[in-house]
C-alpha positions in Angstrom: 63.0 3.3 77.3 60.8 2.0 74.5 57.3 0.8 73.7 56.9 -2.7 72.2 53.4 -3.0 70.6 51.6 -5.8 68.8 48.2 -5.9 67.1 45.5 -5.2 69.7 42.4 -7.3 70.3 39.0 -5.8 69.8 38.7 -2.6 71.8 35.7 -2.6 74.3 36.5 -0.2 77.1 35.5 2.7 79.4 38.3 5.0 80.4 39.3 8.3 81.9 42.4 10.3 80.9 44.6 12.6 83.0 43.9 16.3 83.5 44.2 18.7 80.6 47.7 19.9 80.0 46.8 23.3 78.5 44.4 24.0 81.3 46.7 22.8 84.1 49.4 25.3 83.0 47.0 28.2 82.9 45.2 27.3 86.2 48.5 27.4 88.1 49.5 30.8 86.7 46.2 32.6 87.1 45.5 31.2 90.5 48.9 32.4 91.6 47.9 35.9 90.6 44.7 35.7 92.6 43.9 37.3 95.9 43.8 34.1 98.0 44.0 30.3 98.3 42.9 28.2 95.3 42.6 24.4 95.3 43.2 22.9 91.9 41.9 19.3 91.4 42.6 17.2 88.3 46.0 18.8 87.8 48.2 17.0 85.3 51.5 16.1 87.1 53.4 15.9 83.9 57.0 17.1 83.4 55.8 20.1 81.5 53.1 21.2 84.0 55.4 20.7 86.9 57.8 23.1 85.2 55.2 25.8 85.5 54.6 24.9 89.2 58.3 25.3 89.8 58.5 28.5 87.9 55.7 30.1 90.0 57.4 28.9 93.2 60.6 30.6 92.0 58.5 33.8 91.6 57.5 33.7 95.3 54.2 31.8 95.2 53.6 29.1 97.7 52.2 26.0 96.1 51.4 22.8 98.0 51.1 19.5 96.3 49.3 17.2 98.7 48.2 14.7 96.1 49.5 13.9 92.6 46.5 15.6 90.9 45.8 18.3 93.5 47.5 21.6 94.1 46.9 24.3 96.7 48.0 27.6 95.3 48.4 30.6 97.6 47.7 33.7 95.4 49.5 36.9 96.3 47.3 39.5 94.6 49.6 39.7 91.5 52.6 40.3 93.6 55.5 38.3 92.2 59.1 38.5 93.5 62.4 38.3 91.6 63.7 34.8 91.1 66.9 33.9 92.8 68.3 32.5 89.5 67.3 31.6 86.0 63.9 29.8 85.5 64.3 26.4 83.8 61.3 25.6 81.6 62.6 22.2 80.7 61.1 21.4 77.3 57.8 23.1 77.9 57.1 25.8 75.3 53.8 26.7 77.0 55.7 27.5 80.2 58.3 29.6 78.5 55.9 31.5 76.2 53.3 32.2 78.9 56.0 33.3 81.4 57.5 35.6 78.8 54.2 37.5 78.7 53.7 37.4 82.5 57.2 38.6 83.3 57.5 41.3 80.7 55.5 43.7 82.9 57.1 43.0 86.3 59.4 45.3 88.2 62.4 42.9 88.1 64.6 41.1 85.6 64.4 37.4 84.8 65.9 34.8 82.4 64.1 31.8 81.0 66.1 28.8 79.9 65.1 25.4 78.5 66.3 22.0 77.4 67.7 21.2 74.0 64.4 20.7 72.3 62.8 23.9 73.6 65.9 25.9 72.9 65.5 25.0 69.2 62.0 26.4 69.0 61.2 29.9 67.7 60.4 32.5 70.3 60.1 35.6 68.0 56.4 35.0 67.6 55.9 36.0 71.2 58.9 38.3 71.6 58.0 40.7 68.7 54.4 41.4 69.8 55.5 41.9 73.4 58.0 44.5 72.2 55.1 46.4 70.6 53.8 46.7 74.2 57.1 48.2 75.3 58.7 45.0 76.6 62.4 44.8 76.9 63.0 41.2 76.0 65.8 39.5 74.1 66.3 36.0 72.8 69.9 35.1 73.5 70.0 32.0 71.3 70.5 31.9 67.5 67.5 32.7 65.3 65.4 34.2 68.1 65.6 31.1 70.3 66.0 30.6 74.1 67.4 31.6 76.5 65.1 34.6 76.9 66.3 37.6 78.9 63.6 39.9 80.2 64.0 43.3 81.8 60.7 44.1 83.5 59.2 47.4 82.5 55.8 49.1 82.5 53.8 47.9 79.5 51.1 49.7 77.4 48.1 48.0 75.9 48.0 47.7 72.1 46.1 45.8 69.4 47.8 42.7 68.1 46.8 41.3 64.7 48.5 37.9 64.6 49.5 36.3 61.3 49.3 32.8 62.8 46.7 31.6 65.3 48.5 30.4 68.4 46.9 29.8 71.8 50.4 30.2 73.5 51.1 33.6 71.9 47.5 34.8 72.6 47.8 33.7 76.2 51.2 35.4 76.7 49.8 38.7 75.3 46.7 38.5 77.5 48.8 37.9 80.6 51.0 40.8 79.6 47.8 42.8 79.1 46.8 42.1 82.7 50.0 44.1 83.8 49.6 46.8 81.1 48.1 50.2 81.1 44.9 50.4 79.2 43.4 47.8 76.8 45.2 45.0 75.1 43.5 43.3 72.1 44.5 40.1 70.3 43.0 39.2 66.9 43.8 35.8 65.3 43.1 34.7 61.7 41.0 31.8 63.2 40.1 30.9 66.7 42.7 28.9 68.7 42.1 27.3 72.1 40.3 29.7 74.4 41.3 28.2 77.7 43.0 31.4 78.9 40.0 33.6 78.2 37.6 31.2 79.9 39.9 30.8 82.9 40.4 34.5 83.3 36.6 34.9 83.2 36.1 32.1 85.8 38.5 33.9 88.1 36.4 37.1 87.5 38.9 38.9 85.3 36.9 40.7 82.6 37.7 40.0 78.9 35.7 41.2 75.9 35.0 39.4 72.6 34.8 42.1 70.0 32.7 42.2 66.9 35.6 41.1 64.7 36.2 38.2 67.2 39.2 39.8 68.8 39.7 39.3 72.5 40.5 42.3 74.7 41.6 42.5 78.3 42.0 45.6 80.6 45.0 46.0 82.9 45.2 46.2 86.7 42.6 43.5 87.4 43.2 41.0 90.3 41.8 37.5 89.8 39.4 36.4 92.5 40.6 33.2 94.3 38.4 30.2 93.5 38.8 26.5 93.5 38.9 24.8 90.1 38.5 21.2 88.7 40.5 20.5 85.6 38.8 18.1 83.1 40.5 15.2 81.4 42.6 16.1 78.4 40.9 15.3 75.1 44.2 15.6 73.3 45.3 12.6 75.4 42.0 10.8 74.8 42.5 11.4 71.1 45.0 8.4 70.8 42.4 6.0 72.2 39.5 7.6 70.3 41.3 7.1 67.0 42.3 3.5 68.0 38.7 2.6 68.7 37.4 4.6 65.7 39.7 2.8 63.3 38.8 -0.7 64.5 35.4 -1.9 63.0 33.2 -2.8 65.9 35.6 -1.3 68.4 33.8 0.7 71.2 35.2 3.2 73.6 33.7 5.5 76.2 35.8 8.3 77.6 34.4 9.9 80.8 35.1 13.2 82.5 36.9 14.7 79.5 37.1 18.3 78.4 34.6 19.2 75.6 35.6 22.8 75.0 34.5 23.4 71.4 37.9 24.8 70.5 39.3 21.4 71.2 36.7 18.9 69.8 37.5 19.3 66.1 39.0 15.8 66.3 35.5 14.4 66.8 34.2 16.0 63.6 37.1 14.6 61.6 36.4 11.1 62.9 32.8 11.5 61.9 33.8 12.6 58.4 36.1 9.5 58.2 33.2 7.2 59.0 33.4 6.5 62.8 30.3 6.8 64.9 30.9 9.5 67.5 28.7 10.9 70.2 29.4 13.4 72.9 27.4 14.5 76.0 28.3 17.7 77.9 27.5 17.1 81.5 29.1 20.0 83.3 29.6 23.7 82.4 29.7 25.2 85.9 33.4 26.1 85.8 33.3 27.6 82.3 35.1 24.6 80.7 32.6 22.1 79.4 33.2 18.5 80.3 31.4 15.2 79.8 31.5 11.9 77.9 32.6 10.9 74.4 31.7 7.6 72.8 33.2 6.2 69.7 32.2 3.0 67.8 34.7 1.9 65.1 34.0 1.5 61.4 36.1 1.2 58.2 37.5 4.7 57.8 37.8 6.7 54.7 40.2 9.4 53.8 39.5 13.1 54.3 40.9 16.6 53.9 42.1 18.5 57.0 42.9 22.1 56.4 42.0 25.8 57.0 40.2 26.8 60.2 40.4 23.3 61.6 44.2 23.3 61.9 44.7 25.6 64.9 42.2 23.5 66.9 43.8 20.2 65.8 47.5 21.0 66.1 48.1 18.4 68.8 45.9 15.7 67.2 47.4 15.8 63.7 50.0 13.1 64.4 47.4 10.6 65.5 45.0 11.7 62.7 47.8 11.0 60.2 47.9 7.5 61.6 44.2 7.3 61.1 44.7 8.4 57.5 47.1 5.5 56.9 44.5 3.1 58.2 41.7 4.6 56.1 40.7 3.8 52.5 41.5 6.5 50.0 43.7 9.6 50.5 44.0 11.8 53.5 45.4 15.3 52.9 46.6 17.6 55.7 47.4 21.1 54.5 48.2 24.6 56.0 49.8 22.8 59.0 53.3 24.3 58.7 53.2 25.0 62.4 54.0 21.2 62.8 57.5 22.0 61.5 58.4 23.9 64.7 56.9 21.8 67.4 59.0 19.5 69.7 60.4 18.1 66.4 59.5 18.6 62.8 56.3 16.6 63.1 55.6 16.6 59.3 59.0 15.0 58.6 58.7 12.6 61.6 55.3 11.4 60.7 56.3 10.8 57.1 59.4 8.9 58.1 57.7 6.6 60.5 54.7 5.9 58.3 57.0 4.9 55.5 58.9 2.7 57.8 55.7 0.9 58.6 54.8 0.5 54.9 52.5 3.4 54.2 52.6 5.6 51.1 53.2 9.2 52.2 54.0 12.4 50.3 55.6 15.1 52.5 54.4 18.6 51.6 55.8 21.9 52.7 52.7 22.5 54.9 51.4 19.0 55.5 51.1 15.4 54.3 49.3 13.4 51.6 48.7 9.9 52.9 47.5 7.1 50.7 45.6 4.8 53.1 44.5 1.3 53.7 48.0 0.0 53.5 48.7 -3.1 55.7 51.0 -1.6 58.2 54.0 -3.7 59.2 55.7 -3.7 62.5 58.9 -1.7 62.5 61.4 0.1 64.7 60.5 3.8 64.7 61.8 6.9 66.5 59.9 9.2 68.8 62.3 12.1 67.7 62.0 13.2 71.3 58.4 14.2 70.7 55.7 12.9 73.0 52.9 13.0 70.5 54.9 11.2 67.8 55.8 8.5 70.4 52.1 7.9 71.4 50.8 8.1 67.8 53.1 5.4 66.6 52.3 3.2 69.6 48.7 3.3 68.4 49.9 2.6 64.8 51.6 -0.5 66.2 48.2 -1.8 67.5 47.2 -2.1 63.8 50.4 -3.5 62.3 51.5 -7.0 61.5 54.3 -8.1 63.8 55.9 -6.0 66.6 56.4 -2.3 66.5 59.1 -0.8 68.7 58.9 2.9 69.5 62.3 4.2 70.7 63.1 6.9 73.3 59.7 7.3 74.8 60.6 9.0 78.0 59.3 12.2 76.4 55.7 10.9 76.9 56.0 12.0 80.5 55.8 15.6 79.3 52.1 15.3 78.7 50.7 11.8 79.6 52.2 10.1 82.7 50.6 6.7 82.8 50.3 6.3 79.0 52.5 3.1 79.1 50.1 1.5 81.6 47.1 2.5 79.6 48.7 1.1 76.4 49.4 -2.2 78.2 45.7 -2.4 79.3 44.5 -1.9 75.8 46.8 -4.6 74.5 45.8 -7.0 77.3 42.1 -6.5 77.9 41.8 -9.2 80.5 43.7 -7.2 83.1 40.7 -5.5 84.7 39.5 -3.2 81.9 35.9 -2.2 82.1 33.4 -3.0 79.3 30.4 -0.7 78.9 27.3 -0.9 76.6 26.5 1.9 74.2 24.8 4.9 75.8 22.0 6.0 73.6 21.4 9.3 75.4 24.5 10.9 74.0 24.1 13.5 71.3 25.8 13.3 67.9 29.2 15.1 67.7 29.2 18.4 65.9 30.8 18.3 62.4 32.7 21.2 60.8 32.2 20.6 57.1 34.6 23.4 56.1 
């Protein structure tokens, strides 16, 4: 399967995007640990999230799926049962890492396996801190990679001072802490996504934010069953937001999307690059802020992306690299070495594809230096089996002369089922897309100048 993309007409649209991938994973796991029935609306039925659903079913949790974006999860008061066989996480690193934390403190053994892409990704970053808690966990692959064999034991709460900010690792340790004796504390160099902490709090599990900004959880708590509505995924909206922001005069309104402030750094970068961005938080009743984002396009200029922004932009960096190629001046991305160990080496993949489309790019050990305002040309580019690379270069094709072909895009189903249809609608605006005037009541996006 491939995407064939040509230069897009002027963007003037109002859209929604599917449910948040990160929140969907966590909602399934935490509701499964609750003391009753939970209805989850807005669930993302992507390949990755469905792996988490299947894993929890394998652990004895009844989960009904009456509609594509709706789940009914029957919590069993933290009582999980031994799986009949190994648990296949597909290519979902979130599933594997969160389950490693969840299963380390159970009373049974388990084994987590994955596809070729996942089996090449490092798991020592979650295994080593879990061992500090007493976990008996072994990576059976070379270089601390999957499969992961877990012998369930009683865990003890400890303090973790992580070298790299990672929402997946933090979440795994907090889940392990829920099944540990005493207090488990996780401190990161800079704040990563806080969906797990917010969701635990929403399900009435107590966590504490310490003076040094570490997060602590106490063991033996049972989540209270509650229904939950999952907002749209701003990481999915990012592709369309950048497309509109890079097109002078383009205008896009994204409704019902998540506006958690650990996820909106993208908006600040777009503002720095010259786009007009406004956001309005409309709901906060379920802990996760959600609302509307509006972008009006303008000639973009290069920027520097580094430091504390990086953990909160890790999924958006591929599309921001495309924005850098479309901007005047130089865009520099540094301290993003985490991109080397995602679904593919995203730094190398971005550099390879941008060069194929005529951009000037310097590949750095920890990022990229992109010399922008090149006239991109259509080319045949690879997805490298990475959903975010596939989608980012589909957007690049909307700004290129000639046709761009993105190969092997089946991976997009991992995070954004329906992307192909949305791409077609952007390329063919007469097919029923909505146009919407600018909404003046929105408030300017927050900008992190650091």
